[in-house]
N, C-alpha and C positions, 0 to 999 in steps of 0.2 A: 561528433556528438554534440549536442545543442548546448551552447552555451548561457543561453537566457530563455526566459519565456517571454513569448509575444504578448506585447501589450495593446490593449484597446485604444483609440484616443479619447473615451469619455472619460469624464472626471467628475467629482461632486456630485450634485444632484443627478445629472445625467447619467452619470455610471450606476446609482443606486436605483434609478427609475428605470433602467435597462434590465438590472437583474431581476427585480421584482415583476416585471412583465414575462420575464422568462424563466429561470430556475426556480423563483419563489412560488410563483401562480401555480407551475406543473406540479411543484412539490405537493402543494396544497392540495390540488386535485387527486395527485397519487394517491396521498394517505387517505383522501376520503373526508377532511373536513376543513375546510378553507378559512383564512381569517375572514373572507367576507361574509360567509356564512354565519360567522358570530358576531356580527357587527363591529369587526375591529378592522379598521383599515391598516394595509401594511405600512403607509407612509407615517401615521400615527405612531405605531410601532417602534420605527424607524428612528423617530426623532427624540424619543425621551427612553429613560430609565423606567421599566415598567415596575409598577406599585401591585400590590394586593396579590402577592403570591406568582406574578409573572417574572419574567426574566429580564436582567439588564440587556442591553444591547450587545454588551462585549459578551455575557454568557451565551446569547443567542447566537452571536458570530462563532464562538469557539465550537458549539455544538453543531453548528450549520457546517463548518469545514470538517469536522469529524465525519459528519453523515456523508459528505460528498467524497472523502476518502474513503469509506467504507462501501459506498455504492461503487467505486472504481475497483476496489478490492474484490466485491462479490462478482463482478464481471469477468474479470480474468481467473478467478477460482472457479467460475461455472464452466469456463471453457476447458480448464485442467479436468475438471469432473466428467465432462461430457465424454473425454477420450481417455481418462486414465483413472477415474474416481468408480465408486460404487454407484451402480445405477438404480436408484429406487423413487419412490413418490416425495420421498423427503427432499430431495434434490433434483428435480425433474431435467429433462433437457437432452442430452444425447442418448447414445446406446453403447457407448464405449468402443474402443479400439483396442483388439486384442494385442496385438504385436507392440504397440507403445505401452500398454499396461504391463507387459511382460517385462519390457526394457524398464521401465521404473521399478518394478519388483526387485531387480538386482540390488538396487538400493535399500532395501527393505521388503520383507513379504507382505506387510501390511501398509503399503504406499497407498493402495487404493483406499483403503477405511481413512487413513489420515487425511487424504484431500477430500473426500465427501466429507468429513465432520469439520474440516477447517473452513471448507465452502459454506456448510450450514451456519456455522459460527457468525459469518460475515454477514449473512443473510438477516440474522438476529441482530446484529449491531446496526445495520441500516436502518431496519425496521424501527427497532426500538427508538434511535434517536430521533427519526422524523417523526414518531407517535410521540414523544415527550414533548419535542417543539410546538406540535399542534395543542398538546394538553395545556400547556402555559400561553395559549394566544400567539405564539410566533409561527414565522413562515419557515415550511420545511423546504428541503431543496430535492429537486427530481432533474436528473441529467439525460432523461429518456429522448430529449430531440436531439441528443449528439450520438446516439446510437446508429452511426452509419458507416463503421469500418467493417469490412469483410473479415470472416475469421477463417478457420481451417475448412477446407472440403474433403479432407480425409474419412474415411469410414468411421462413423460413431460421432461426427460432429452434428449439431442440429442445424447448422447452415444459418442461424440467426446472425444478424448484424450485432457488433459489438461497441463498446466504448473504448476498449484498450486493444493493443497490437503486441500479441506474444510471440511474433515472427521476424521480428527487426531489432532484438535485445542487445544492449551493450551494458554487460553487467560490471559494477564496482563491487569487487569482494574483500575490499579492504577490511570490511567489518570483522572477517575473519582473523586478520592478525590484530585487529583492535581490541578484541575481547580476550586475546592471548597475551597481550603485552601487560607487564606490572610497572612501568615506568612513564607511560604516555596515556593522555586522555584528550580527546579531541575537541572538550570544552576549553583546554588550553592552547589550542591552535596547532595540537601534533599531527602528523600524518602517518598513514601506514602502508605498507606493501600490500600487493594484491595477491590473493591466495592463488587465485587461477589467471595470469597476466593475459592469456591470449582472449578471455571473455570480456576484458577491458578494451579490445581492440575489435574494429569491425561490428557486424550485426550479426546477430545469432538467432535462429529459432528455438523456441523451448517447447514447441507442440510440432507434431508431422503437418506440414501444409496441405499435402496432398498423399495420396495412398503410395505415391513413388518414393516418398521419404522412408517409407517402411521396408523397402525391398533390399537397402543394404544394411545387414546388422549393426556393423560397426558405427555407420553413421547414425542409425536409429538410437543406438546406445548414447551417442555424443548429444542426441537431442534430449534425451531421457536426464542424462547427466546434468545439461543446461537449466533444466526443469528444476533439477534437485538443488542447485545453487540459486536459482531464482526465488525459490520458495523462501529462504532464510534473509535473502538479501530483502526482499519485500517486508518481512516480519519483524526485522530489526530496526525498520524504519517505523512502524506502529509503536513498536517496544520503547521508542524514545519520544515519540510524537505525543503519547497520552501524559506522561508524567510533565514533559515541559509545556504543554497548555495547561495543565491542573495548576501551575503556578500562577496563572492569571485569572483563574476563576472568583468570582467574587459570591456566590451561593455555595453554601455546603452541600445543596442537593448535587449542584453542578459538578463540584469538587469530586463528590462520592461517584456519580457516574463514570468521570473522566478515570478515577484510581481504580475504579471497579473493573472497566472495560480494557484498561492498559495491561493488566498482568495478564489477561487471556492472550494478548498478543505476544507476551513474553513466553508464554507457554508454546505457543505455536513456534517462535523463533528458536528454544532450545531443541524441540523436536526436529524441526527441519536441519538445523546446523549439525545436529548429530547424524541424520541420514546422508546428508551431503557428504560428509566424511566416508561414506560407505561407495561413493562414485568410483568405479573401476577405472584404472588408469588407462589412457587411450589418446591415439591422434586421430582425427578426421577431417577431412574437407567436404566442406558443404558443394554438394553436385551443382547447385545452381548458382550461388554467389562466389564460389571458389574460396571463401573465407575458410582457414584454418583454425581449429581448435586444439588445446592439449591439457588433457587432466593428468595432472602428475600423481604419483603415489604417495598420498597424504599419511597412509599409515604408519610410516616410520621416519617422518619429517622432524625437523628439529622443533623446539618449544614452541617457536611462533606460527608454527605450521600444522603440528601433529593433529591427527583427526580426533582423537578420542579426548582433547582438552577442551569440552565443551562447557565447562563451569568458567564463569567470569574471573579472571585473574584480578586480585586486588590491583588498584591503580592509585594516582593521587586523584584527589576529590575536593574541591572548593579552595583549597592553598596546598601548594607543594610543601608547605610548611607543616602540615598536619600528616598523621600516619595514612598509609595507601588504606584503601576500602573497598572491597567487591562491591561494584554500583552497575546499574543500566548508564550507557554512556553512548551518546552525550544526552545531557539533560538540560543545556542552555537553553533558556527560553525564547531570547531575542531573536526574532525571525524565524521561528520554528516552521511556521505553516508555508511561507515563502519557500523555504529550504526545501520542504517536503515537495511542492510543486517542482521546482528545478531538479531535485533528484528524479523523479518520476519521469520528467521531460527528458533529461539527459540519458535516462535508460532505454529511450526508444518507446515507450510504453504507450505514448501517444502519436507516435507516427500516422499521419492522415487525417489527424483532427483538423478542425476548422478553426481559424482565428479567433470565431466567436468563443469556441470552447475555452481557448485558452485566456480570453477576457475574463469569462466567468470564474475560472478557476484562479486567477489572478487576484480579481476581487473579494473572492471568499477568503482568500489566503490573507491579504491585506487588511481586511476586516478581524480576523481572527488575530493577527499579531499586532492589531491596535487596541485590543482588548487590555484593560487594566483592572487590576484587583480593587475592589471598593472596600476597603479595611472598616468602615463604618457600618456596613451592612450586616454583619452577623453579630 
């Protein structure tokens, strides 16, 4: 598991110039209205707080990081939808993989619809955030130059190159016990046991890599179960990201955007955490990597593991001297963006990506984490 995010050697103005020539300029072209077409230079925008209804540098950085995160989310949800979701013009791409779709449906009969709708939601988030940035004269984000990773070659996949890797995942499922604890909160430095310990060891595929992965029903179900736990593992991250970043926003409108998108991530998280609890107990060994995974029976587990306890237990908040409260956790804002990059990197989602990709993501995260609320603005 990766312990840190690779860093670029660029700093200061060189770093910012690098970003603007790449992700910023490409983003403007993707949205269709660049800063230069509007007579505003990116460097002018970056060196000052905007006036006349435009964004402060910090608010723009928060929204750019959110847009980049949504672009990455959209990329892997598209992969899931191509193989296991509803195939229609709303979310175009693949043609579906019947065996994988059926294995996912063991977790819930409506899994294909939920995957489709989650994918559609992420498209709207990335598109809105970039369009809003442009509407305020700010540079949007594009990660298209990093679409270099091969995806699944199983039946149903479009075969397109990807930004993210769903075939070598190491999943931290401690969120499961975190939300069931009534005495701990990660904002106080508390740690939590894994719900599925074997997913935190080795690298696991959450989609069939080839048609060979669909030939063994037990292993195929293990792949579907892995996806079932990957869904909420990802969404609980967004569940915390938006309220954490919102505490740094200066503009009331930017605050409104962050606290409006954030709750949809919470809806996704609770839906998927409920479905993950339906994963059938099994043990399987990956025929390619020889990595073993075991899914225990969580339907009759103890309080900290029981499948149907999907409502967040009250826990300490702000101070252990105050009464416990049912909340999103964590919501500590310090270092939240870099924490997200590390979380996704440790997961294996970016295995195969270039050092330039990590440099861009690190810069975006550092800029977002440097945002400070301007209390005199509103």
